[in-house]
C-alpha positions as CSV (number, residue, x, y, z in Angstrom):
1,M,-3.3,46.2,-30.3
2,K,-5.5,49.3,-30.3
3,L,-6.3,50.6,-33.4
4,A,-7.9,53.6,-34.9
5,V,-9.8,53.7,-38.0
6,I,-11.2,56.4,-40.2
7,V,-14.2,56.0,-42.6
8,T,-16.3,59.0,-44.6
9,E,-19.7,57.9,-43.6
10,Y,-21.5,55.8,-40.7
11,P,-23.2,53.7,-40.8
12,K,-23.4,52.9,-44.6
13,S,-25.6,49.6,-45.6
14,T,-23.0,49.0,-48.7
15,E,-20.2,49.2,-46.7
16,T,-20.3,45.7,-44.9
17,F,-17.4,44.9,-45.8
18,I,-15.6,47.2,-43.6
19,Y,-17.7,46.1,-40.7
20,R,-17.1,42.3,-41.3
21,D,-13.4,43.3,-41.1
22,L,-13.8,45.5,-37.9
23,M,-15.8,42.7,-36.0
24,K,-13.2,40.2,-37.0
25,F,-10.4,42.4,-35.8
26,V,-12.2,42.5,-32.5
27,E,-12.6,38.9,-32.4
28,L,-8.6,38.6,-33.0
29,G,-8.0,40.9,-30.0
30,V,-7.9,44.1,-31.4
31,E,-9.2,47.1,-29.6
32,L,-11.0,49.5,-32.0
33,R,-11.8,52.8,-32.2
34,L,-13.8,54.1,-35.5
35,Y,-13.9,57.7,-36.6
36,H,-16.5,59.1,-39.0
37,L,-15.9,62.0,-40.9
38,T,-19.4,62.7,-41.7
39,R,-22.5,62.9,-38.8
40,F,-24.2,59.6,-37.8
41,R,-26.6,58.9,-40.7
42,E,-30.0,58.2,-39.3
43,D,-31.4,57.2,-42.6
44,Q,-29.1,54.1,-42.8
45,P,-29.8,50.5,-40.9
46,I,-26.8,49.1,-39.0
47,H,-26.7,45.4,-39.8
48,A,-26.9,43.2,-36.9
49,F,-23.7,41.5,-37.2
50,A,-22.2,45.0,-36.9
51,A,-24.2,46.2,-34.0
52,P,-21.2,46.6,-31.8
53,T,-19.3,48.8,-34.1
54,R,-21.8,51.7,-32.3
55,G,-20.1,51.3,-28.9
56,F,-16.5,52.4,-30.5
57,A,-18.0,54.9,-33.3
58,H,-16.6,58.4,-33.0
59,H,-17.4,61.8,-34.8
60,P,-15.5,64.7,-34.1
61,G,-17.2,67.2,-35.9
62,I,-15.5,69.5,-38.7
63,A,-16.5,72.6,-36.2
64,S,-16.4,71.0,-33.0
65,R,-14.3,72.6,-30.1
66,A,-11.9,70.0,-30.2
67,S,-11.5,70.3,-34.0
68,I,-10.9,74.2,-33.5
69,R,-8.5,73.7,-30.7
70,A,-6.5,70.9,-32.4
71,F,-6.3,73.0,-35.7
72,G,-5.1,76.1,-33.8
73,R,-2.5,74.4,-32.0
74,A,-1.0,73.0,-35.3
75,A,-1.2,76.2,-36.7
76,I,0.7,78.1,-33.4
77,R,3.3,75.3,-33.2
78,H,3.6,74.6,-37.0
79,P,2.6,77.9,-39.1
80,L,4.9,77.1,-42.2
81,R,3.8,73.5,-42.1
82,M,0.2,74.4,-41.9
83,A,0.4,77.0,-45.0
84,A,2.2,74.5,-47.2
85,L,-0.2,71.8,-46.3
86,L,-3.3,74.2,-47.3
87,V,-1.4,75.1,-50.3
88,R,-0.5,71.6,-51.2
89,I,-4.3,70.4,-50.8
90,A,-6.0,73.4,-52.8
91,T,-3.2,73.1,-55.7
92,G,-3.4,69.5,-55.8
93,Y,-7.1,69.1,-56.2
94,A,-7.5,72.1,-58.2
95,R,-9.1,70.3,-60.9
96,T,-11.3,69.1,-58.7
97,P,-12.9,71.8,-56.6
98,K,-15.6,70.2,-54.5
99,I,-13.2,68.0,-53.2
100,A,-10.7,70.5,-52.4
101,V,-13.3,72.4,-50.5
102,K,-14.1,69.1,-48.9
103,S,-10.7,68.1,-48.0
104,L,-9.5,72.0,-47.0
105,A,-12.6,71.7,-44.4
106,L,-11.2,68.2,-43.3
107,V,-8.4,69.5,-41.9
108,P,-9.1,70.6,-38.5
109,Q,-11.3,67.4,-38.0
110,A,-8.0,65.3,-38.9
111,L,-6.4,66.9,-36.5
112,A,-8.5,66.3,-33.8
113,I,-8.7,62.6,-34.8
114,A,-5.0,62.6,-34.7
115,E,-4.7,63.8,-31.1
116,D,-7.8,61.6,-29.7
117,A,-5.9,58.4,-31.1
118,R,-3.0,59.5,-29.4
119,R,-4.6,60.0,-25.7
120,W,-6.5,57.0,-26.1
121,G,-3.5,54.7,-27.0
122,A,-3.4,53.9,-30.4
123,S,-0.6,52.4,-32.2
124,H,-1.8,52.6,-35.6
125,V,-4.5,54.4,-37.9
126,H,-5.9,52.7,-40.8
127,A,-7.8,54.6,-43.3
128,E,-10.3,52.7,-45.3
129,F,-10.4,54.3,-48.6
130,A,-8.0,56.3,-50.3
131,G,-10.2,59.3,-50.6
132,H,-11.0,61.5,-47.5
133,P,-10.0,58.8,-44.9
134,A,-6.5,58.5,-46.0
135,T,-6.4,62.6,-46.6
136,A,-7.3,62.5,-42.7
137,A,-4.5,60.2,-41.8
138,W,-2.3,61.7,-43.9
139,I,-2.8,64.8,-42.3
140,G,-2.7,64.1,-38.8
141,R,0.9,62.2,-39.8
142,M,2.3,65.6,-41.0
143,F,1.3,66.9,-37.6
144,G,2.9,64.1,-35.2
145,G,0.0,61.8,-35.8
146,L,0.4,58.0,-35.8
147,P,1.8,56.3,-38.7
148,Y,-1.0,54.8,-40.9
149,S,-2.1,52.6,-43.8
150,V,-4.6,52.8,-46.2
151,S,-7.1,50.0,-48.0
152,C,-7.6,51.2,-51.6
153,R,-10.9,50.2,-53.0
154,A,-12.2,51.2,-56.1
155,H,-13.4,54.9,-56.9
156,D,-11.2,56.2,-54.3
157,I,-8.6,55.8,-57.1
158,F,-10.0,55.5,-60.0
159,R,-11.9,58.5,-60.0
160,T,-8.8,60.8,-59.5
161,Q,-5.2,60.5,-58.4
162,A,-4.6,63.8,-57.3
163,L,-2.3,63.6,-54.2
164,L,-2.5,60.0,-54.0
165,D,1.3,60.2,-54.3
166,R,1.6,62.3,-51.3
167,K,-1.1,60.5,-49.3
168,L,0.0,56.4,-50.0
169,G,3.9,57.6,-50.1
170,A,3.4,58.5,-46.5
171,A,1.8,55.4,-45.6
172,S,3.3,52.8,-43.7
173,A,1.6,50.0,-45.6
174,V,-0.7,50.1,-48.7
175,R,-3.6,47.8,-49.4
176,T,-5.6,47.0,-52.8
177,V,-8.6,44.8,-52.8
178,S,-7.6,43.4,-56.3
179,L,-4.5,42.8,-58.6
180,F,-6.2,44.9,-61.2
181,G,-6.1,47.8,-58.2
182,E,-2.6,46.8,-57.6
183,A,-1.7,47.5,-61.3
184,F,-3.5,50.6,-61.5
185,L,-1.5,52.3,-58.6
186,R,1.8,51.2,-59.9
187,T,1.3,52.6,-63.3
188,R,-0.7,55.9,-62.7
189,V,0.7,57.0,-59.2
190,A,4.2,58.2,-59.1
191,G,6.5,56.7,-56.8
192,L,4.2,53.3,-56.4
193,A,5.9,51.6,-59.3
194,T,8.3,49.5,-57.2
195,R,6.8,50.0,-53.6
196,A,5.4,47.3,-51.5
197,I,1.5,47.1,-52.3
198,H,-0.5,44.5,-50.5
199,V,-3.4,42.8,-52.4
200,I,-5.7,41.6,-49.7
201,H,-9.0,40.8,-51.0
202,S,-12.6,42.1,-49.4
203,S,-13.4,38.8,-47.3
204,I,-16.3,37.0,-46.1
205,D,-17.0,34.5,-43.4
206,V,-17.7,31.5,-45.5
207,T,-17.6,29.5,-42.9
208,R,-20.9,30.8,-41.4
209,I,-22.8,30.6,-44.6
210,A,-24.5,27.1,-45.2
211,P,-24.1,26.9,-49.1
212,V,-27.6,26.1,-51.0
213,E,-27.5,23.0,-52.8
214,T,-30.3,22.9,-54.9
215,P,-29.9,23.8,-58.4
216,P,-31.5,27.1,-59.6
217,S,-35.3,27.1,-59.8
218,R,-37.0,27.8,-62.9
219,A,-40.5,28.4,-61.8
220,P,-40.2,31.1,-60.7
221,F,-36.9,32.0,-62.1
222,R,-35.5,34.2,-59.5
223,I,-33.0,36.8,-60.5
224,L,-31.2,38.9,-57.9
225,Y,-29.4,42.6,-57.8
226,V,-28.3,43.7,-54.8
227,G,-26.5,47.0,-54.7
228,A,-26.8,50.5,-55.1
229,L,-29.0,52.2,-57.8
230,E,-26.3,54.2,-59.4
231,P,-24.7,54.6,-63.1
232,K,-21.9,52.3,-62.6
233,K,-24.0,49.6,-61.6
234,G,-25.5,48.9,-65.0
235,V,-29.1,47.9,-64.1
236,E,-30.6,49.4,-66.9
237,Y,-28.7,46.6,-69.2
238,L,-30.4,44.1,-67.1
239,L,-33.6,45.6,-67.6
240,I,-33.2,45.6,-71.2
241,A,-32.1,42.3,-71.3
242,L,-34.9,41.1,-69.2
243,A,-37.0,42.7,-72.1
244,E,-35.3,40.9,-74.8
245,V,-35.3,37.5,-73.5
246,G,-38.1,37.4,-70.7
247,A,-40.8,35.4,-72.7
248,Q,-37.8,32.7,-73.0
249,L,-37.3,32.6,-69.0
250,G,-41.0,31.9,-68.1
251,D,-42.0,32.6,-64.8
252,W,-39.3,34.7,-64.2
253,R,-38.8,37.6,-61.3
254,L,-36.5,40.2,-60.8
255,D,-35.6,41.3,-57.0
256,A,-33.3,44.4,-56.6
257,I,-32.1,45.5,-53.2
258,G,-30.7,48.6,-52.7
259,H,-31.3,52.4,-53.4
260,G,-29.5,55.4,-54.9
261,P,-30.0,58.3,-57.4
262,S,-31.2,56.0,-60.3
263,A,-33.8,54.3,-58.5
264,A,-36.6,56.5,-60.0
265,A,-35.2,56.3,-63.4
266,L,-35.1,52.6,-63.3
267,K,-38.6,52.3,-61.8
268,R,-39.9,54.3,-65.2
269,Q,-37.5,51.8,-67.1
270,A,-39.1,49.0,-66.1
271,E,-42.6,50.4,-66.8
272,A,-42.0,51.5,-70.1
273,L,-40.4,48.0,-70.9
274,G,-43.7,46.3,-69.7
275,L,-41.5,44.6,-67.0
276,A,-43.0,46.3,-63.8
277,A,-45.2,43.4,-63.0
278,R,-42.1,41.3,-62.5
279,I,-40.0,43.5,-61.0
280,S,-39.8,44.1,-57.1
281,F,-37.6,47.2,-55.5
282,H,-36.8,46.5,-52.1
283,G,-35.1,49.6,-51.3
284,V,-32.2,49.4,-48.6
285,Q,-32.6,46.1,-46.4
286,P,-31.1,44.7,-43.2
287,F,-28.5,41.7,-44.3
288,E,-30.8,39.1,-42.8
289,T,-33.1,39.9,-45.8
290,V,-30.3,39.8,-48.2
291,A,-29.2,36.9,-47.0
292,A,-32.6,35.2,-47.3
293,A,-32.7,36.8,-51.0
294,Y,-29.3,35.2,-51.9
295,A,-30.4,31.6,-50.2
296,R,-33.5,31.6,-52.9
297,A,-32.2,32.9,-55.8
298,S,-31.6,31.3,-59.0
299,V,-29.0,33.6,-60.9
300,C,-27.3,36.6,-58.8
301,V,-26.3,39.5,-61.5
302,A,-23.9,42.6,-61.2
303,P,-24.3,44.1,-64.6
304,S,-21.6,46.8,-63.8
305,V,-20.2,49.3,-65.8
306,I,-17.5,52.1,-65.9
307,G,-19.6,55.1,-64.7
308,P,-19.6,59.0,-64.8
309,S,-15.5,60.4,-64.0
310,G,-13.8,56.7,-64.2
311,R,-16.3,55.4,-61.4
312,Q,-16.2,51.6,-61.5
313,E,-16.4,48.8,-59.2
314,G,-13.3,47.0,-57.4
315,I,-14.8,43.4,-57.0
316,P,-18.3,43.7,-56.2
317,N,-18.7,42.6,-52.4
318,V,-22.2,41.3,-53.4
319,M,-20.7,38.8,-55.9
320,I,-18.5,37.3,-52.9
321,E,-21.6,36.8,-51.0
322,A,-23.3,35.3,-53.6
323,L,-20.6,32.5,-54.4
324,A,-20.5,32.1,-50.6
325,Y,-23.9,31.0,-51.0
326,Q,-23.4,28.8,-53.6
327,R,-25.8,30.7,-56.4
328,P,-24.8,31.3,-60.1
329,A,-23.2,34.7,-60.8
330,I,-23.1,37.0,-64.1
331,A,-21.2,39.9,-64.0
332,T,-19.2,42.3,-66.4
333,A,-15.6,41.6,-67.4
334,I,-14.4,45.1,-66.0
335,S,-11.9,46.2,-63.0
336,G,-10.9,43.3,-60.9
337,I,-14.2,41.4,-61.5
338,P,-12.5,38.6,-63.4
339,E,-10.2,37.4,-60.5
340,L,-13.5,36.5,-58.6
341,I,-15.7,35.3,-61.6
342,R,-14.0,33.1,-63.7
343,D,-15.8,32.9,-66.9
344,G,-17.5,29.4,-67.2
345,E,-15.7,28.0,-63.9
346,T,-16.9,30.1,-61.1
347,G,-19.6,32.2,-62.8
348,L,-20.5,34.0,-66.2
349,L,-18.8,37.1,-67.6
350,V,-20.3,39.5,-70.1
351,P,-18.9,42.6,-71.5
352,Q,-20.0,45.8,-70.0
353,A,-22.9,47.6,-71.4
354,D,-23.7,44.7,-73.5
355,A,-27.6,43.4,-72.8
356,G,-27.4,41.0,-75.7
357,A,-24.5,39.3,-73.7
358,L,-26.3,39.6,-70.6
359,A,-29.4,38.1,-71.9
360,A,-27.6,35.0,-73.3
361,A,-26.1,34.8,-69.8
362,L,-29.4,34.5,-68.3
363,L,-30.6,32.1,-70.8
364,R,-27.4,29.8,-70.3
365,V,-28.2,29.7,-66.6
366,H,-31.8,29.1,-67.0
367,A,-31.3,26.3,-69.8
368,D,-29.1,23.9,-67.4
369,P,-29.4,24.5,-63.8
370,D,-27.2,21.8,-63.0
371,A,-24.4,23.3,-64.9
372,A,-24.8,26.5,-63.3
373,L,-24.9,24.9,-59.9
374,A,-21.5,23.3,-60.5
375,M,-20.2,26.7,-61.8
376,A,-21.5,27.7,-58.2
377,R,-19.6,25.3,-56.2
378,R,-16.4,26.1,-57.8
379,G,-17.2,29.9,-57.0
380,R,-17.8,29.0,-53.4
381,A,-14.6,26.9,-53.4
382,H,-12.6,29.9,-54.9
383,V,-14.2,32.5,-52.3
384,M,-12.8,30.0,-49.4
385,A,-9.7,29.9,-51.1
386,E,-8.8,33.6,-51.5
387,F,-12.0,35.5,-49.8
388,D,-11.8,34.0,-46.5
389,L,-12.5,36.6,-43.6
390,A,-10.3,35.0,-40.9
391,V,-7.3,34.7,-43.0
392,N,-7.5,38.0,-44.8
393,A,-8.3,39.7,-41.4
394,R,-4.9,38.2,-39.5
395,R,-3.0,39.7,-42.7
396,Q,-4.4,43.2,-42.3
397,I,-3.5,43.1,-38.9
398,A,-0.2,42.1,-39.7
399,L,0.4,45.2,-41.8
400,F,-0.9,47.3,-39.0
401,G,2.0,46.2,-37.0
402,D,4.4,46.5,-39.7
403,Q,5.6,49.9,-39.3
């Protein structure tokens, strides 16, 4: 099978879940071509396991000769269809003008991708995210392109539902990564109430990760946060919680791995709370470094909140990874997170934006390391049962062929 995959950005250090899928597809015999809609990101590392993706990554630029020619051909052959498409995009995204402009600019590139995928011999197109990648696949299909499927994850459906009825309605298959996402689409997007929506969790190859069998250390008590530093991640509440109970945690340390627009503000907050000496902001790191951080962590925390414009998590992949390493996990009870973190069973759940509850959960792990390890063991077993990469990759491949 030859599969064309569309993403917005490449590489992107926070999208390891996509690259894991792609590498497993290749292992299972799929030939891939990866189209990224924005320019190659020189500022982002490519994790070692994903290095082969460089060999099949392509970027037909918005204003490239191929894109301009593809647009010209489509406009000449189907002028009324093209006019209707442009009007539909402009009116559909009228309430989000930035998305409207970007989507209109995407039209020539989407048509170039469709032409290139056909020439290459692809049999299917898969859009990673229901935002711009799904828009590109939908546009291509309207002008004779290949059947396509869409993976819906989090902000791509929560932020705006504009045109999702069109983009998902025309897809041969729709996948979400959580039951929460499935229910959201069925209730919020016209036409999806009764159609098939496949829930396939983001996954990890648990067999390649050796579980940590030791109880979490208390000296030092190592707290790990991995992820972007942005409002929806709620890291400020973790800092407030640590200011509240730090004295009861003894020799504690917080390692924050990741970067983002909130980085400077969080560093100032740490200084203001008198925590700076115990917190290390490491920035973006290769996955090998992140893996080592998981292995030595006493507890992994994802204090996610519902952010501006409804931005929120689907199921944080960092929590899947933490449980795969058999480390205690604390997260908030929003979106699809309770499908992974079952309170008191596979980890601890707290209300969003509740620093007091977060502080209590940290104390609970610190006070009883053996119980925390037992939860982590159940968490790893849950990941193996429902978030296994090989099983879920095969399920996706079956969808790509179901046209």
